[in-house]
C-alpha positions in Angstrom: 152.3 -39.4 -69.9 150.5 -38.7 -73.1 146.3 -37.2 -73.3 146.0 -40.2 -74.7 147.2 -41.7 -72.1 145.8 -40.0 -69.7 142.3 -41.0 -71.4 142.9 -43.9 -71.1 143.9 -43.6 -67.2 140.7 -42.0 -66.4 138.3 -44.1 -68.5 139.8 -46.7 -66.6 139.3 -46.0 -63.1 136.3 -45.1 -63.4 135.2 -48.1 -64.7 137.0 -50.0 -62.1 135.1 -47.6 -59.2 131.8 -48.0 -60.9 130.9 -51.5 -62.3 130.1 -54.8 -61.2 131.9 -58.0 -61.5 135.3 -58.8 -63.0 137.5 -55.9 -63.7 140.4 -57.5 -66.3 140.7 -54.7 -69.4 138.3 -57.1 -71.0 136.3 -56.8 -69.0 136.3 -53.3 -68.6 136.0 -53.2 -72.4 132.4 -54.2 -72.9 131.0 -51.0 -70.6 133.8 -48.8 -72.2 133.3 -46.2 -75.3 133.3 -47.5 -78.9 136.8 -45.6 -79.0 138.5 -47.3 -76.5 139.4 -50.8 -78.1 139.7 -53.3 -76.1 143.7 -53.6 -78.0 144.1 -50.4 -76.6 143.1 -51.1 -72.9 145.3 -53.9 -72.5 148.7 -52.1 -74.2 148.0 -49.4 -71.7 149.2 -51.6 -69.1 152.1 -52.3 -70.9 152.7 -48.5 -71.7 155.9 -46.4 -70.1 154.1 -44.2 -67.8 154.7 -44.2 -63.9 151.4 -45.4 -61.8 154.1 -45.0 -58.4 154.1 -41.3 -59.0 150.4 -41.0 -60.1 149.2 -42.7 -56.5 151.8 -40.8 -54.5 150.0 -37.4 -56.2 147.1 -38.1 -55.3 148.3 -39.3 -51.9 149.6 -36.0 -51.2 146.5 -33.7 -52.2 143.9 -36.3 -50.3 146.5 -35.2 -46.9 146.5 -31.5 -48.1 142.5 -32.0 -48.4 142.6 -33.1 -44.7 144.1 -30.3 -43.0 145.3 -32.2 -40.1 146.2 -29.8 -37.3 149.1 -30.0 -34.9 146.8 -32.6 -32.3 146.3 -34.6 -35.1 147.6 -38.6 -35.4 148.3 -39.6 -39.3 148.8 -43.6 -38.8 151.0 -45.2 -41.4 149.8 -48.7 -41.9 151.9 -51.4 -43.2 151.1 -55.3 -44.5 150.8 -57.7 -47.1 148.3 -59.3 -48.9 148.7 -62.8 -50.9 146.3 -63.6 -54.4 146.4 -66.5 -55.8 146.8 -67.2 -60.0 146.7 -70.8 -61.4 148.5 -69.2 -65.0 151.9 -70.6 -64.8 153.3 -68.0 -67.7 152.9 -65.3 -65.3 156.4 -63.2 -64.2 157.2 -63.5 -60.3 155.2 -66.3 -59.3 156.1 -67.4 -56.3 154.9 -70.1 -52.6 152.5 -68.3 -50.6 151.3 -69.8 -47.6 147.5 -68.9 -46.9 148.0 -67.4 -43.3 143.6 -68.1 -42.7 144.1 -72.3 -43.7 147.6 -72.7 -43.7 148.2 -74.6 -47.3 150.5 -73.3 -50.1 149.5 -71.9 -53.3 151.3 -70.2 -56.2 150.2 -66.3 -56.5 151.7 -63.1 -55.7 152.8 -60.8 -52.7 151.9 -57.0 -52.7 152.9 -55.1 -50.0 151.0 -52.0 -49.3 150.8 -48.8 -47.6 148.2 -46.6 -46.7 147.5 -43.6 -44.4 144.8 -43.0 -41.8 143.6 -40.1 -40.2 140.2 -39.0 -39.2 138.7 -42.1 -40.0 139.8 -41.9 -43.8 142.0 -44.4 -45.4 144.3 -43.2 -48.5 146.2 -45.9 -50.7 150.2 -44.8 -50.3 152.0 -47.3 -51.7 151.4 -50.9 -53.3 154.4 -52.8 -55.1 154.4 -56.1 -55.6 156.8 -58.5 -53.7 159.7 -60.1 -56.3 161.2 -63.9 -54.9 165.1 -64.6 -55.0 164.2 -66.8 -58.5 163.2 -64.1 -60.4 165.8 -61.6 -59.5 168.3 -63.6 -59.9 166.8 -64.6 -63.6 167.1 -61.4 -64.2 169.9 -60.5 -62.5 168.6 -57.7 -60.1 168.9 -57.4 -56.5 166.6 -59.3 -54.3 164.6 -57.1 -52.1 162.8 -58.5 -48.7 159.1 -57.8 -47.6 161.0 -55.6 -44.7 163.0 -53.9 -47.0 159.7 -52.6 -48.8 158.1 -51.3 -45.6 161.2 -49.7 -44.9 160.8 -47.7 -48.6 157.5 -46.9 -47.4 158.3 -45.2 -44.1 161.0 -43.3 -45.9 158.9 -42.4 -48.3 156.3 -40.7 -46.2 158.8 -38.6 -44.6 159.8 -37.6 -47.5 156.3 -36.2 -47.6 156.7 -34.0 -44.1 152.8 -34.3 -43.3 153.8 -31.9 -40.4 151.7 -33.7 -37.8 152.8 -36.9 -35.2 153.2 -39.9 -37.2 152.3 -43.6 -36.0 153.7 -46.6 -38.0 151.3 -49.5 -37.2 152.9 -53.0 -38.7 152.3 -57.0 -37.7 155.3 -58.9 -36.4 156.1 -60.0 -39.7 157.8 -56.7 -39.9 158.9 -56.1 -36.3 162.6 -55.9 -37.2 165.9 -53.9 -36.9 166.0 -52.2 -40.1 161.8 -51.1 -39.2 162.8 -49.7 -36.0 165.5 -48.2 -37.0 163.9 -46.3 -40.4 161.0 -45.4 -37.8 163.2 -43.9 -34.9 165.4 -42.2 -37.6 162.6 -40.0 -38.9 161.4 -39.2 -35.4 158.3 -41.7 -35.8 156.1 -43.6 -32.9 155.8 -47.3 -34.4 153.7 -50.0 -32.5 153.9 -53.6 -33.7 152.9 -56.9 -32.1 155.7 -59.6 -30.7 156.0 -63.0 -32.2 154.9 -65.5 -29.1 158.8 -66.9 -29.8 160.3 -63.5 -29.4 162.6 -62.8 -26.5 161.4 -60.0 -24.0 163.7 -58.8 -21.5 161.9 -57.9 -18.1 164.0 -56.7 -14.9 167.0 -58.2 -16.5 165.1 -61.3 -17.1 164.4 -63.1 -20.4 161.5 -63.9 -21.1 159.7 -65.5 -24.1 156.3 -63.1 -24.9 153.9 -65.5 -25.2 154.4 -67.8 -22.2 155.2 -65.1 -20.0 151.6 -62.7 -21.7 149.7 -65.7 -20.6 150.9 -66.1 -17.2 151.6 -62.4 -16.1 148.0 -60.9 -17.6 146.6 -63.9 -15.7 148.3 -63.2 -12.4 149.0 -59.1 -12.9 146.3 -58.1 -15.7 144.1 -55.2 -15.0 140.8 -54.0 -16.7 141.5 -51.5 -19.5 138.9 -49.5 -21.2 139.3 -47.6 -25.0 138.6 -44.0 -25.6 134.5 -42.9 -26.8 136.0 -41.7 -29.8 137.2 -45.5 -30.7 135.2 -47.5 -32.8 136.0 -50.4 -30.5 135.5 -48.6 -27.5 132.7 -51.0 -26.2 135.0 -53.5 -26.3 137.1 -54.7 -22.7 140.4 -55.7 -22.2 142.9 -56.9 -19.8 146.4 -55.9 -19.7 149.2 -55.4 -18.0 152.4 -53.3 -19.6 156.3 -53.0 -18.8 159.6 -51.1 -19.4 161.9 -53.7 -21.7 164.3 -54.5 -24.1 164.2 -56.5 -27.0 166.7 -57.9 -29.6 169.7 -55.6 -29.9 169.2 -53.5 -26.2 166.2 -51.9 -27.9 164.4 -50.1 -25.0 160.5 -50.4 -25.6 157.4 -50.4 -24.2 155.4 -53.7 -23.7 151.6 -54.3 -23.0 151.1 -57.9 -22.8 146.4 -57.6 -23.3 143.8 -60.0 -23.4 140.0 -58.9 -24.9 137.4 -60.0 -22.8 136.3 -63.5 -23.8 138.9 -64.3 -25.7 141.8 -67.1 -24.6 144.8 -65.9 -26.5 146.7 -62.6 -25.7 148.9 -60.5 -27.8 152.1 -58.9 -27.0 152.6 -55.3 -28.1 155.6 -53.2 -28.0 156.0 -49.7 -29.1 158.6 -47.3 -28.9 157.1 -44.6 -26.6 157.7 -45.8 -23.3 155.5 -42.9 -21.8 152.3 -44.4 -23.2 149.2 -45.9 -21.3 148.3 -49.7 -21.4 145.0 -48.2 -23.1 147.1 -46.0 -25.5 148.9 -48.4 -26.8 146.2 -50.8 -27.2 143.8 -47.7 -29.0 146.9 -47.6 -31.6 147.3 -50.7 -33.0 143.7 -51.2 -33.0 143.6 -49.0 -36.0 146.2 -51.3 -38.0 143.0 -53.0 -38.6 141.9 -50.6 -41.3 144.4 -51.6 -44.1 142.6 -55.4 -43.8 139.3 -53.4 -44.5 141.3 -52.0 -47.5 142.6 -55.4 -48.6 138.8 -56.7 -48.7 137.6 -53.6 -50.5 140.0 -53.8 -52.7 139.5 -57.8 -53.7 135.6 -58.1 -53.5 135.1 -55.0 -54.7 137.5 -53.3 -56.9 139.6 -56.0 -58.7 143.0 -56.8 -57.0 142.9 -60.0 -58.2 141.5 -59.9 -61.5 144.6 -58.9 -63.2 145.2 -61.5 -66.2 148.5 -60.1 -67.6 152.0 -62.3 -67.9 154.6 -59.3 -67.6 155.0 -58.1 -63.8 154.9 -54.0 -64.6 151.8 -55.0 -66.0 150.7 -56.4 -63.0 152.0 -53.4 -60.9 150.2 -51.2 -63.2 146.9 -52.7 -62.7 147.3 -53.0 -58.8 147.9 -49.2 -59.3 145.3 -48.8 -61.1 143.0 -50.5 -58.4 144.4 -48.0 -55.7 143.7 -45.3 -57.9 139.8 -46.3 -57.9 140.2 -46.1 -54.8 141.3 -43.0 -54.0 138.5 -42.1 -56.2 136.0 -42.7 -53.5 137.6 -41.9 -50.8 137.6 -38.4 -52.7 134.2 -38.8 -52.9 134.1 -39.2 -49.4 136.3 -36.0 -48.9 134.0 -34.3 -51.1 130.7 -35.2 -49.7 131.4 -33.6 -46.4 135.1 -32.8 -45.7 135.1 -29.9 -47.8 132.1 -28.1 -46.8 131.8 -28.7 -42.8 134.9 -27.6 -41.0 134.4 -27.6 -37.0 137.5 -25.8 -35.6 139.8 -25.3 -38.5 139.6 -29.8 -39.2 137.9 -31.3 -42.2 134.8 -33.7 -41.4 134.9 -37.0 -42.7 132.3 -39.3 -43.8 132.0 -42.4 -42.7 130.3 -44.2 -45.5 131.1 -47.3 -46.8 133.4 -48.3 -49.7 130.2 -49.7 -51.0 127.9 -46.6 -50.4 130.4 -44.7 -52.2 130.6 -46.8 -55.7 126.9 -46.5 -55.3 126.6 -42.6 -54.9 129.2 -42.6 -58.0 126.9 -44.3 -60.7 124.6 -42.0 -59.6 126.7 -39.5 -60.6 127.5 -40.8 -63.6 124.0 -41.7 -63.9 123.1 -37.9 -63.9 126.4 -36.8 -66.0 124.9 -38.8 -68.8 121.4 -37.5 -68.6 122.5 -33.7 -68.5 124.9 -34.7 -71.8 121.8 -36.6 -73.1 119.5 -33.4 -72.1 121.6 -31.4 -74.3 121.5 -33.4 -77.2 117.6 -34.3 -77.2 116.0 -31.0 -77.8 115.3 -31.7 -81.3 115.4 -35.4 -80.5 111.9 -37.4 -79.7 113.5 -40.7 -79.1 116.1 -38.9 -77.4 113.7 -37.5 -74.9 111.6 -40.5 -73.9 115.0 -41.9 -73.3 115.5 -39.5 -71.2 112.2 -39.0 -69.2 112.7 -42.7 -68.5 116.1 -42.4 -66.9 115.4 -39.6 -65.1 112.4 -42.1 -64.1 114.4 -44.8 -62.6 
């Protein structure tokens, strides 16, 4: 990356972190310095710079800043999110089902992986899914969503975090490829099982959904989560079994139902010695990636790209991830870099919206300091500076 490209990268990431409203290049040019012409900003998404490597470097540094110990657990959480787009000339558009409404629309799917440790979420991977028709026209090999998820697991193994790793994913990614990849690297995994998934318990075949409803109402016992968990106030009824799933893979299955709900969830893990409360407690941490998607869409502009080229779209979503990483850096700097208890970093629990406000204040203070340096002989600047400080 050239010096000019790095300057554009720094300005765009900062602008995404502090601005309100849309985060497209045409909108960001309104607040960036005059020398950053909007054509340069738009072309920046088409420059040949490695967005994945930039995010990987930042993720590794933030992981090191946490100073994880042997007793800590690092969660690798994998999921995908959908973005609806009306433009018909965008590359790699495909038919997507909205999980909330069940309706179909045209848009993009992004597979993302985040790291979670001590309550802080670190963006690790995010890539657009390229459908079979687009790859066929480009004469490129087709890669499924599960293949992209396996790549995230292999990439984390290359980082060698040196702590216990737990990989969390939903029922869509619960396949033999994922199980084998986690087992090959010695990772613990946790997932949900679809209602129509076959489970063998004591040599008998059952459907996870139907059998779970029956067995929880018959043999379910009260389960409480650990006090350190954010949902420790919630109560569950659960029952656990050592079972096997397709491919004769031995797993530990937990059928659980939250108090006040009718739905029974089947959880599975390769940790066959873990208790029911431990497996439920671990899987609930998967919710952090849903919060990441929400913040990235509503606050950082994940859905605001207006690019036609798939490479430019990929770089836009990586810029959003880098903006989230910038806010994570503020969280670590605010408390983790200075406060340590028993050689472990204490991490701030501020929300993304609060961190954005802190970042705006930092930018304002820096702007005031620059004006102070220039206003020694300029009375107009002195008045502007005094008004900004009063605000």
